[in-house]
N, C-alpha and C positions, 0 to 999 in steps of 0.2 A: 233294752233292746232295740236294736237299731231295725228299722222296717228292711225288708225286701225289696229290691229295686222293681219286681213288677209292681209292689202297692204303689211306690212313690211313683213310677210310668200311670198307673192307674189315675193316682190323686193327679199327676199334669193333664190328664186327658181331663178328667171333671172341671177342673181350675180353666181348662183353654177353654170349654164348654160355656162355661160360666162367663167366659171374658167376652165370648162372641156372642152371646145373648144380652149380658150387660151394652155394649159397643153397638148393636143391631136398635136396642132400644134411646140409647142416645142419638144416633143417628135419626131415626125416626122423630123424636123431638125435635130434634134442630130442624129438621127437613121441615116439617108443619110450620115452625115459626117464620123459617124463610119464607116458605110459599105465603102466607098471611100477609109476609111485610111485601111481597110482590118481587121477591129476587127468581120466581120463576118465569115469569115475562123478562127477566133480563138477559140479551145475549153478550155473554161477557165469557174470556178467556179462563178457565178454571185456575188456572196462577192464580190471575188479577182476586178471583173472587178468595182463594185462598189466605191470601194477600190481608183482603178486606176481613177477612174472619179472627185472621190473627191479631191484629189492629183492634177489634173488638174485644176475643179474651186477653189480650194485654190488659185492656182497660179494667176489665170486670175480675181480673185475678185479684188476692188479697182483700177483697171486701167483706169476709168472714164466709163462717160458714153457715149462718142460718140462712142466706138467702134474702132476696132482696122484698122491701115491703110492696105492697099495691102500688103506692105512688113511685117507688123509685122505678119499678117496672112497668109501669105507663112511660116514665121519662126514658128509658133502655127504649123501648119500644120505639120511640118517635124519634129516637136517636139513630138506631137500627135504618129507620123508614129514611132517615134524611142522609146517613150514611150510602144507602144502597141510591140512593138520587144520585149523591155527587157520584158515585161508581157508572152509575148507566150517565149522567152528564161527558164523567172523559172518555166515557166507551164510544159513544156516539159522537164525542167529537173527536176522536183519533181514528173512529171508521173514517167520517167524513175526508179527514186529512189526505186516508187511503186511496178514498177513489181515484 
């Protein structure tokens, strides 16, 4: 027997709520990591910051499902901080050129 459209709508609404909650958890996690890395103190355009995050995402995609070991995470953290410093340097240099 097929589901009535009202049941399907209820299921869609429930799944949308689950998606919203999952996205909120992910955003909070990424935000905490970014703040610990010092990104909260950097004045950078959101487009540039998103591009940097996309580069990081490309780097870590396809590494497996199990997640990184402690050693790998430590290396990733130092790389992220290094990338953040590079972004800060580029931003500072471009801002200085505009003045």
